PDB file of N, H, CA, C and O in Angstrom:
ATOM      1  N   MET A   1     -39.542 -10.908   5.224  1.00  0.00           N
ATOM      2  CA  MET A   1     -39.361 -11.096   3.660  1.00  0.00           C
ATOM      3  C   MET A   1     -38.731  -9.654   3.456  1.00  0.00           C
ATOM      4  O   MET A   1     -37.684  -9.475   2.833  1.00  0.00           O
ATOM      5  N   ILE A   2     -39.402  -8.744   3.987  1.00  0.00           N
ATOM      6  H   ILE A   2     -40.252  -8.889   4.494  1.00  0.00           H
ATOM      7  CA  ILE A   2     -39.039  -7.547   3.523  1.00  0.00           C
ATOM      8  C   ILE A   2     -37.369  -6.987   3.813  1.00  0.00           C
ATOM      9  O   ILE A   2     -36.661  -6.423   2.979  1.00  0.00           O
ATOM     10  N   THR A   3     -36.998  -7.325   5.233  1.00  0.00           N
ATOM     11  H   THR A   3     -37.573  -7.783   5.910  1.00  0.00           H
ATOM     12  CA  THR A   3     -35.590  -6.733   5.574  1.00  0.00           C
ATOM     13  C   THR A   3     -34.780  -7.437   4.878  1.00  0.00           C
ATOM     14  O   THR A   3     -33.709  -6.876   4.644  1.00  0.00           O
ATOM     15  N   PRO A   4     -34.956  -8.810   4.329  1.00  0.00           N
ATOM     16  CA  PRO A   4     -33.573  -9.444   3.087  1.00  0.00           C
ATOM     17  C   PRO A   4     -33.308  -8.746   2.202  1.00  0.00           C
ATOM     18  O   PRO A   4     -32.198  -8.482   1.738  1.00  0.00           O
ATOM     19  N   ASN A   5     -34.622  -8.284   1.808  1.00  0.00           N
ATOM     20  H   ASN A   5     -35.523  -8.498   2.185  1.00  0.00           H
ATOM     21  CA  ASN A   5     -34.801  -7.684   0.447  1.00  0.00           C
ATOM     22  C   ASN A   5     -34.077  -6.475   0.548  1.00  0.00           C
ATOM     23  O   ASN A   5     -33.323  -6.190  -0.382  1.00  0.00           O
ATOM     24  N   LYS A   6     -34.193  -5.583   1.686  1.00  0.00           N
ATOM     25  H   LYS A   6     -34.806  -5.815   2.442  1.00  0.00           H
ATOM     26  CA  LYS A   6     -33.342  -4.263   1.861  1.00  0.00           C
ATOM     27  C   LYS A   6     -31.951  -4.655   1.988  1.00  0.00           C
ATOM     28  O   LYS A   6     -31.104  -4.156   1.246  1.00  0.00           O
ATOM     29  N   THR A   7     -31.646  -5.533   2.896  1.00  0.00           N
ATOM     30  H   THR A   7     -32.334  -5.938   3.498  1.00  0.00           H
ATOM     31  CA  THR A   7     -30.125  -5.953   3.046  1.00  0.00           C
ATOM     32  C   THR A   7     -29.409  -6.067   1.592  1.00  0.00           C
ATOM     33  O   THR A   7     -28.404  -5.416   1.305  1.00  0.00           O
ATOM     34  N   THR A   8     -29.959  -6.845   0.838  1.00  0.00           N
ATOM     35  H   THR A   8     -30.775  -7.374   1.072  1.00  0.00           H
ATOM     36  CA  THR A   8     -29.266  -7.473  -0.420  1.00  0.00           C
ATOM     37  C   THR A   8     -29.361  -6.161  -1.136  1.00  0.00           C
ATOM     38  O   THR A   8     -28.334  -5.923  -1.771  1.00  0.00           O
ATOM     39  N   GLY A   9     -30.419  -5.107  -1.236  1.00  0.00           N
ATOM     40  H   GLY A   9     -31.253  -5.301  -0.720  1.00  0.00           H
ATOM     41  CA  GLY A   9     -29.992  -3.947  -1.750  1.00  0.00           C
ATOM     42  C   GLY A   9     -29.027  -3.068  -1.428  1.00  0.00           C
ATOM     43  O   GLY A   9     -28.389  -2.446  -2.278  1.00  0.00           O
ATOM     44  N   SER A  10     -28.893  -2.983  -0.441  1.00  0.00           N
ATOM     45  H   SER A  10     -29.411  -3.489   0.249  1.00  0.00           H
ATOM     46  CA  SER A  10     -27.750  -2.209   0.218  1.00  0.00           C
ATOM     47  C   SER A  10     -26.362  -2.778   0.010  1.00  0.00           C
ATOM     48  O   SER A  10     -25.342  -2.105  -0.133  1.00  0.00           O
ATOM     49  N   ALA A  11     -26.452  -4.203   0.010  1.00  0.00           N
ATOM     50  H   ALA A  11     -27.281  -4.751   0.127  1.00  0.00           H
ATOM     51  CA  ALA A  11     -25.239  -4.795  -0.344  1.00  0.00           C
ATOM     52  C   ALA A  11     -24.819  -4.536  -1.631  1.00  0.00           C
ATOM     53  O   ALA A  11     -23.668  -4.145  -1.819  1.00  0.00           O
ATOM     54  N   ARG A  12     -25.605  -4.703  -2.566  1.00  0.00           N
ATOM     55  H   ARG A  12     -26.541  -5.021  -2.414  1.00  0.00           H
ATOM     56  CA  ARG A  12     -25.622  -4.465  -4.096  1.00  0.00           C
ATOM     57  C   ARG A  12     -24.960  -2.967  -4.487  1.00  0.00           C
ATOM     58  O   ARG A  12     -24.191  -2.733  -5.419  1.00  0.00           O
ATOM     59  N   VAL A  13     -25.464  -2.075  -3.545  1.00  0.00           N
ATOM     60  H   VAL A  13     -26.088  -2.266  -2.788  1.00  0.00           H
ATOM     61  CA  VAL A  13     -24.909  -0.826  -3.499  1.00  0.00           C
ATOM     62  C   VAL A  13     -23.695  -0.533  -2.841  1.00  0.00           C
ATOM     63  O   VAL A  13     -23.011   0.447  -3.137  1.00  0.00           O
ATOM     64  N   ASP A  14     -23.417  -1.297  -2.011  1.00  0.00           N
ATOM     65  H   ASP A  14     -23.972  -2.093  -1.771  1.00  0.00           H
ATOM     66  CA  ASP A  14     -22.039  -1.070  -1.487  1.00  0.00           C
ATOM     67  C   ASP A  14     -20.836  -1.551  -2.057  1.00  0.00           C
ATOM     68  O   ASP A  14     -19.710  -1.052  -2.054  1.00  0.00           O
ATOM     69  N   ARG A  15     -21.303  -2.708  -2.597  1.00  0.00           N
ATOM     70  H   ARG A  15     -22.217  -3.113  -2.600  1.00  0.00           H
ATOM     71  CA  ARG A  15     -20.108  -3.430  -3.627  1.00  0.00           C
ATOM     72  C   ARG A  15     -19.752  -2.641  -4.427  1.00  0.00           C
ATOM     73  O   ARG A  15     -18.527  -2.525  -4.408  1.00  0.00           O
ATOM     74  N   ALA A  16     -20.258  -1.996  -5.174  1.00  0.00           N
ATOM     75  H   ALA A  16     -21.254  -2.090  -5.190  1.00  0.00           H
ATOM     76  CA  ALA A  16     -19.883  -1.164  -6.485  1.00  0.00           C
ATOM     77  C   ALA A  16     -18.539  -0.189  -6.081  1.00  0.00           C
ATOM     78  O   ALA A  16     -17.399  -0.391  -6.497  1.00  0.00           O
ATOM     79  N   PRO A  17     -18.965   0.950  -5.140  1.00  0.00           N
ATOM     80  CA  PRO A  17     -17.991   1.577  -4.300  1.00  0.00           C
ATOM     81  C   PRO A  17     -16.723   0.894  -3.998  1.00  0.00           C
ATOM     82  O   PRO A  17     -15.600   1.091  -4.462  1.00  0.00           O
ATOM     83  N   GLY A  18     -17.241  -0.156  -2.907  1.00  0.00           N
ATOM     84  H   GLY A  18     -18.153  -0.316  -2.530  1.00  0.00           H
ATOM     85  CA  GLY A  18     -16.127  -0.953  -2.439  1.00  0.00           C
ATOM     86  C   GLY A  18     -15.301  -1.306  -3.257  1.00  0.00           C
ATOM     87  O   GLY A  18     -14.134  -1.451  -2.893  1.00  0.00           O
ATOM     88  N   GLY A  19     -15.736  -1.576  -4.774  1.00  0.00           N
ATOM     89  H   GLY A  19     -16.684  -1.459  -5.070  1.00  0.00           H
ATOM     90  CA  GLY A  19     -14.695  -2.186  -5.391  1.00  0.00           C
ATOM     91  C   GLY A  19     -13.503  -0.911  -5.949  1.00  0.00           C
ATOM     92  O   GLY A  19     -12.281  -1.048  -5.992  1.00  0.00           O
ATOM     93  N   GLN A  20     -14.082  -0.024  -6.230  1.00  0.00           N
ATOM     94  H   GLN A  20     -15.075   0.088  -6.196  1.00  0.00           H
ATOM     95  CA  GLN A  20     -13.439   1.361  -6.757  1.00  0.00           C
ATOM     96  C   GLN A  20     -12.528   1.870  -5.424  1.00  0.00           C
ATOM     97  O   GLN A  20     -11.431   2.422  -5.505  1.00  0.00           O
ATOM     98  N   LYS A  21     -13.190   1.576  -4.287  1.00  0.00           N
ATOM     99  H   LYS A  21     -14.081   1.127  -4.221  1.00  0.00           H
ATOM    100  CA  LYS A  21     -12.055   2.323  -3.302  1.00  0.00           C
ATOM    101  C   LYS A  21     -11.036   1.022  -3.095  1.00  0.00           C
ATOM    102  O   LYS A  21      -9.972   1.254  -2.522  1.00  0.00           O
ATOM    103  N   ALA A  22     -11.340  -0.460  -3.577  1.00  0.00           N
ATOM    104  H   ALA A  22     -12.205  -0.649  -4.043  1.00  0.00           H
ATOM    105  CA  ALA A  22     -10.239  -1.253  -3.310  1.00  0.00           C
ATOM    106  C   ALA A  22      -8.907  -1.122  -4.415  1.00  0.00           C
ATOM    107  O   ALA A  22      -7.727  -1.431  -4.247  1.00  0.00           O
ATOM    108  N   GLU A  23      -9.436  -0.678  -5.319  1.00  0.00           N
ATOM    109  H   GLU A  23     -10.394  -0.427  -5.456  1.00  0.00           H
ATOM    110  CA  GLU A  23      -8.512  -0.477  -6.608  1.00  0.00           C
ATOM    111  C   GLU A  23      -7.801   0.887  -6.122  1.00  0.00           C
ATOM    112  O   GLU A  23      -6.723   1.199  -6.629  1.00  0.00           O
ATOM    113  N   SER A  24      -8.326   1.600  -5.262  1.00  0.00           N
ATOM    114  H   SER A  24      -9.202   1.347  -4.849  1.00  0.00           H
ATOM    115  CA  SER A  24      -7.461   3.200  -5.343  1.00  0.00           C
ATOM    116  C   SER A  24      -6.560   2.806  -4.090  1.00  0.00           C
ATOM    117  O   SER A  24      -5.471   3.342  -3.881  1.00  0.00           O
ATOM    118  N   GLU A  25      -7.065   1.905  -3.345  1.00  0.00           N
ATOM    119  H   GLU A  25      -7.950   1.470  -3.515  1.00  0.00           H
ATOM    120  CA  GLU A  25      -5.987   1.527  -2.202  1.00  0.00           C
ATOM    121  C   GLU A  25      -5.148   0.812  -2.899  1.00  0.00           C
ATOM    122  O   GLU A  25      -3.985   1.085  -2.603  1.00  0.00           O
ATOM    123  N   ARG A  26      -5.255   0.015  -3.698  1.00  0.00           N
ATOM    124  H   ARG A  26      -6.200  -0.206  -3.938  1.00  0.00           H
ATOM    125  CA  ARG A  26      -4.011  -0.864  -4.198  1.00  0.00           C
ATOM    126  C   ARG A  26      -3.162  -0.353  -4.873  1.00  0.00           C
ATOM    127  O   ARG A  26      -2.043  -0.863  -4.919  1.00  0.00           O
ATOM    128  N   ARG A  27      -3.501   0.924  -5.658  1.00  0.00           N
ATOM    129  H   ARG A  27      -4.410   1.338  -5.620  1.00  0.00           H
ATOM    130  CA  ARG A  27      -2.760   1.826  -6.366  1.00  0.00           C
ATOM    131  C   ARG A  27      -1.908   2.402  -5.211  1.00  0.00           C
ATOM    132  O   ARG A  27      -0.696   2.219  -5.094  1.00  0.00           O
ATOM    133  N   ARG A  28      -2.665   3.102  -4.394  1.00  0.00           N
ATOM    134  H   ARG A  28      -3.649   3.251  -4.489  1.00  0.00           H
ATOM    135  CA  ARG A  28      -1.842   3.956  -3.292  1.00  0.00           C
ATOM    136  C   ARG A  28      -0.776   2.918  -2.384  1.00  0.00           C
ATOM    137  O   ARG A  28       0.272   3.307  -1.870  1.00  0.00           O
ATOM    138  N   GLY A  29      -1.377   1.344  -2.316  1.00  0.00           N
ATOM    139  H   GLY A  29      -2.229   1.028  -2.734  1.00  0.00           H
ATOM    140  CA  GLY A  29      -0.427   0.366  -1.674  1.00  0.00           C
ATOM    141  C   GLY A  29       1.025   0.359  -2.429  1.00  0.00           C
ATOM    142  O   GLY A  29       2.069   0.547  -1.804  1.00  0.00           O
ATOM    143  N   LEU A  30       0.978   0.102  -3.959  1.00  0.00           N
ATOM    144  H   LEU A  30       0.130  -0.051  -4.467  1.00  0.00           H
ATOM    145  CA  LEU A  30       1.900   0.056  -4.612  1.00  0.00           C
ATOM    146  C   LEU A  30       2.927   1.123  -4.668  1.00  0.00           C
ATOM    147  O   LEU A  30       4.130   0.860  -4.679  1.00  0.00           O
ATOM    148  N   GLN A  31       2.415   2.419  -4.706  1.00  0.00           N
ATOM    149  H   GLN A  31       1.438   2.632  -4.697  1.00  0.00           H
ATOM    150  CA  GLN A  31       3.167   4.113  -4.267  1.00  0.00           C
ATOM    151  C   GLN A  31       3.803   3.887  -3.129  1.00  0.00           C
ATOM    152  O   GLN A  31       4.992   4.204  -3.118  1.00  0.00           O
ATOM    153  N   GLU A  32       3.261   3.338  -1.981  1.00  0.00           N
ATOM    154  H   GLU A  32       2.295   3.081  -1.990  1.00  0.00           H
ATOM    155  CA  GLU A  32       4.083   3.524  -0.978  1.00  0.00           C
ATOM    156  C   GLU A  32       4.903   2.177  -0.869  1.00  0.00           C
ATOM    157  O   GLU A  32       5.950   2.288  -0.232  1.00  0.00           O
ATOM    158  N   GLY A  33       4.658   1.112  -1.301  1.00  0.00           N
ATOM    159  H   GLY A  33       3.808   1.022  -1.819  1.00  0.00           H
ATOM    160  CA  GLY A  33       6.029   0.066  -1.436  1.00  0.00           C
ATOM    161  C   GLY A  33       7.066   0.734  -2.324  1.00  0.00           C
ATOM    162  O   GLY A  33       8.246   0.684  -1.977  1.00  0.00           O
ATOM    163  N   ARG A  34       6.776   1.251  -3.253  1.00  0.00           N
ATOM    164  H   ARG A  34       5.817   1.292  -3.535  1.00  0.00           H
ATOM    165  CA  ARG A  34       7.996   1.812  -4.377  1.00  0.00           C
ATOM    166  C   ARG A  34       8.762   3.139  -3.139  1.00  0.00           C
ATOM    167  O   ARG A  34       9.993   3.125  -3.120  1.00  0.00           O
ATOM    168  N   ILE A  35       8.323   3.799  -2.544  1.00  0.00           N
ATOM    169  H   ILE A  35       7.323   3.810  -2.559  1.00  0.00           H
ATOM    170  CA  ILE A  35       8.852   4.542  -1.675  1.00  0.00           C
ATOM    171  C   ILE A  35       9.552   4.170  -0.598  1.00  0.00           C
ATOM    172  O   ILE A  35      10.488   4.807  -0.114  1.00  0.00           O
ATOM    173  N   TYR A  36       9.014   2.902  -0.112  1.00  0.00           N
ATOM    174  H   TYR A  36       8.253   2.385  -0.505  1.00  0.00           H
ATOM    175  CA  TYR A  36       9.451   2.265   1.405  1.00  0.00           C
ATOM    176  C   TYR A  36      11.031   1.707   0.524  1.00  0.00           C
ATOM    177  O   TYR A  36      12.154   2.073   0.873  1.00  0.00           O
ATOM    178  N   LEU A  37      10.764   0.846  -0.550  1.00  0.00           N
ATOM    179  H   LEU A  37       9.853   0.549  -0.833  1.00  0.00           H
ATOM    180  CA  LEU A  37      11.926   0.172  -1.357  1.00  0.00           C
ATOM    181  C   LEU A  37      12.623   1.485  -1.584  1.00  0.00           C
ATOM    182  O   LEU A  37      13.641   1.350  -0.905  1.00  0.00           O
ATOM    183  N   ILE A  38      12.669   2.490  -2.051  1.00  0.00           N
ATOM    184  H   ILE A  38      11.841   2.600  -2.602  1.00  0.00           H
ATOM    185  CA  ILE A  38      13.755   3.663  -2.203  1.00  0.00           C
ATOM    186  C   ILE A  38      14.322   3.678  -1.323  1.00  0.00           C
ATOM    187  O   ILE A  38      15.526   3.455  -1.452  1.00  0.00           O
ATOM    188  N   TRP A  39      13.755   3.957   0.109  1.00  0.00           N
ATOM    189  H   TRP A  39      12.777   4.138   0.213  1.00  0.00           H
ATOM    190  CA  TRP A  39      14.270   4.630   1.325  1.00  0.00           C
ATOM    191  C   TRP A  39      15.238   3.474   1.840  1.00  0.00           C
ATOM    192  O   TRP A  39      16.385   3.699   2.227  1.00  0.00           O
ATOM    193  N   TRP A  40      14.637   2.189   1.803  1.00  0.00           N
ATOM    194  H   TRP A  40      13.705   2.007   1.489  1.00  0.00           H
ATOM    195  CA  TRP A  40      15.624   0.848   2.251  1.00  0.00           C
ATOM    196  C   TRP A  40      16.741   0.998   1.482  1.00  0.00           C
ATOM    197  O   TRP A  40      17.812   1.043   2.089  1.00  0.00           O
ATOM    198  N   MET A  41      16.752   1.104   0.036  1.00  0.00           N
ATOM    199  H   MET A  41      15.883   1.067  -0.457  1.00  0.00           H
ATOM    200  CA  MET A  41      17.851   1.133  -0.528  1.00  0.00           C
ATOM    201  C   MET A  41      18.736   2.269  -0.213  1.00  0.00           C
ATOM    202  O   MET A  41      19.936   1.994  -0.186  1.00  0.00           O
ATOM    203  N   VAL A  42      18.269   3.940   0.122  1.00  0.00           N
ATOM    204  H   VAL A  42      17.294   4.163   0.100  1.00  0.00           H
ATOM    205  CA  VAL A  42      18.971   4.811   0.525  1.00  0.00           C
ATOM    206  C   VAL A  42      19.783   4.789   1.655  1.00  0.00           C
ATOM    207  O   VAL A  42      20.893   5.302   1.794  1.00  0.00           O
ATOM    208  N   ILE A  43      18.902   3.928   2.714  1.00  0.00           N
ATOM    209  H   ILE A  43      18.000   3.511   2.601  1.00  0.00           H
ATOM    210  CA  ILE A  43      19.545   3.757   3.928  1.00  0.00           C
ATOM    211  C   ILE A  43      20.547   2.396   3.848  1.00  0.00           C
ATOM    212  O   ILE A  43      21.371   2.256   4.751  1.00  0.00           O
ATOM    213  N   LEU A  44      20.495   1.696   3.089  1.00  0.00           N
ATOM    214  H   LEU A  44      19.825   1.810   2.356  1.00  0.00           H
ATOM    215  CA  LEU A  44      21.113   0.647   2.992  1.00  0.00           C
ATOM    216  C   LEU A  44      22.641   1.131   2.278  1.00  0.00           C
ATOM    217  O   LEU A  44      23.770   0.810   2.648  1.00  0.00           O
ATOM    218  N   ALA A  45      22.305   1.862   1.326  1.00  0.00           N
ATOM    219  H   ALA A  45      21.387   2.122   1.025  1.00  0.00           H
ATOM    220  CA  ALA A  45      23.703   2.613   0.621  1.00  0.00           C
ATOM    221  C   ALA A  45      24.681   3.460   1.832  1.00  0.00           C
ATOM    222  O   ALA A  45      25.908   3.420   1.926  1.00  0.00           O
ATOM    223  N   ILE A  46      23.784   4.164   2.636  1.00  0.00           N
ATOM    224  H   ILE A  46      22.788   4.196   2.561  1.00  0.00           H
ATOM    225  CA  ILE A  46      24.423   5.061   3.801  1.00  0.00           C
ATOM    226  C   ILE A  46      25.305   4.117   4.402  1.00  0.00           C
ATOM    227  O   ILE A  46      26.523   4.219   4.548  1.00  0.00           O
ATOM    228  N   ILE A  47      24.319   2.905   4.833  1.00  0.00           N
ATOM    229  H   ILE A  47      23.329   2.822   4.714  1.00  0.00           H
ATOM    230  CA  ILE A  47      25.323   2.107   5.779  1.00  0.00           C
ATOM    231  C   ILE A  47      26.466   1.653   5.414  1.00  0.00           C
ATOM    232  O   ILE A  47      27.507   1.708   6.069  1.00  0.00           O
ATOM    233  N   CYS A  48      26.264   1.046   4.025  1.00  0.00           N
ATOM    234  H   CYS A  48      25.419   1.002   3.492  1.00  0.00           H
ATOM    235  CA  CYS A  48      27.532   0.374   3.313  1.00  0.00           C
ATOM    236  C   CYS A  48      28.556   1.640   3.076  1.00  0.00           C
ATOM    237  O   CYS A  48      29.700   1.406   3.465  1.00  0.00           O
ATOM    238  N   ILE A  49      28.353   2.858   2.542  1.00  0.00           N
ATOM    239  H   ILE A  49      27.424   3.048   2.226  1.00  0.00           H
ATOM    240  CA  ILE A  49      29.186   3.777   2.530  1.00  0.00           C
ATOM    241  C   ILE A  49      30.142   3.930   3.757  1.00  0.00           C
ATOM    242  O   ILE A  49      31.369   3.835   3.721  1.00  0.00           O
ATOM    243  N   GLY A  50      29.227   4.226   5.036  1.00  0.00           N
ATOM    244  H   GLY A  50      28.231   4.302   5.065  1.00  0.00           H
ATOM    245  CA  GLY A  50      29.807   4.514   6.165  1.00  0.00           C
ATOM    246  C   GLY A  50      30.764   3.161   6.740  1.00  0.00           C
ATOM    247  O   GLY A  50      31.800   3.339   7.380  1.00  0.00           O
ATOM    248  N   TYR A  51      30.176   1.679   6.362  1.00  0.00           N
ATOM    249  H   TYR A  51      29.334   1.534   5.843  1.00  0.00           H
ATOM    250  CA  TYR A  51      31.245   0.774   6.750  1.00  0.00           C
ATOM    251  C   TYR A  51      32.653   0.721   5.525  1.00  0.00           C
ATOM    252  O   TYR A  51      33.685   0.092   5.756  1.00  0.00           O
ATOM    253  N   ALA A  52      32.484   1.264   4.643  1.00  0.00           N
ATOM    254  H   ALA A  52      31.646   1.775   4.455  1.00  0.00           H
ATOM    255  CA  ALA A  52      33.297   1.178   3.629  1.00  0.00           C
ATOM    256  C   ALA A  52      34.352   2.144   4.022  1.00  0.00           C
ATOM    257  O   ALA A  52      35.529   1.784   3.999  1.00  0.00           O
ATOM    258  N   THR A  53      34.010   3.369   4.388  1.00  0.00           N
ATOM    259  H   THR A  53      33.054   3.662   4.407  1.00  0.00           H
ATOM    260  CA  THR A  53      34.964   4.731   4.867  1.00  0.00           C
ATOM    261  C   THR A  53      35.385   4.218   6.255  1.00  0.00           C
ATOM    262  O   THR A  53      36.507   4.615   6.571  1.00  0.00           O
ATOM    263  N   THR A  54      34.656   3.285   7.345  1.00  0.00           N
ATOM    264  H   THR A  54      33.745   2.962   7.089  1.00  0.00           H
ATOM    265  CA  THR A  54      35.172   3.345   8.497  1.00  0.00           C
ATOM    266  C   THR A  54      36.864   2.023   8.051  1.00  0.00           C
ATOM    267  O   THR A  54      37.977   2.085   8.572  1.00  0.00           O
ATOM    268  N   PHE A  55      36.433   1.131   7.089  1.00  0.00           N
ATOM    269  H   PHE A  55      35.529   1.081   6.666  1.00  0.00           H
ATOM    270  CA  PHE A  55      37.299   0.232   7.091  1.00  0.00           C
ATOM    271  C   PHE A  55      38.299   0.607   6.379  1.00  0.00           C
ATOM    272  O   PHE A  55      39.392   0.080   6.588  1.00  0.00           O
ATOM    273  N   TRP A  56      38.110   1.904   5.074  1.00  0.00           N
ATOM    274  H   TRP A  56      37.223   2.332   4.904  1.00  0.00           H
ATOM    275  CA  TRP A  56      39.516   2.289   4.401  1.00  0.00           C
ATOM    276  C   TRP A  56      40.079   2.828   5.255  1.00  0.00           C
ATOM    277  O   TRP A  56      41.268   2.535   5.377  1.00  0.00           O
ATOM    278  N   ILE A  57      39.405   3.974   6.334  1.00  0.00           N
ATOM    279  H   ILE A  57      38.439   4.213   6.235  1.00  0.00           H
ATOM    280  CA  ILE A  57      40.184   4.660   7.035  1.00  0.00           C
ATOM    281  C   ILE A  57      41.009   3.646   8.187  1.00  0.00           C
ATOM    282  O   ILE A  57      41.821   4.137   8.971  1.00  0.00           O
TER     283      ILE A  57
END
């Protein structure tokens, strides 16, 4: 009976910081996603410009 009480207590303690970490990770994920999208746009723009210049030349 003593061990399950300890596990539940530790679980309750771990849940609060875990939620905060999840929120910070979500924010980091959104920032990384935006950076990846920007990089993909830049790469696609360079490729499109390269194809356009090759065809025009």
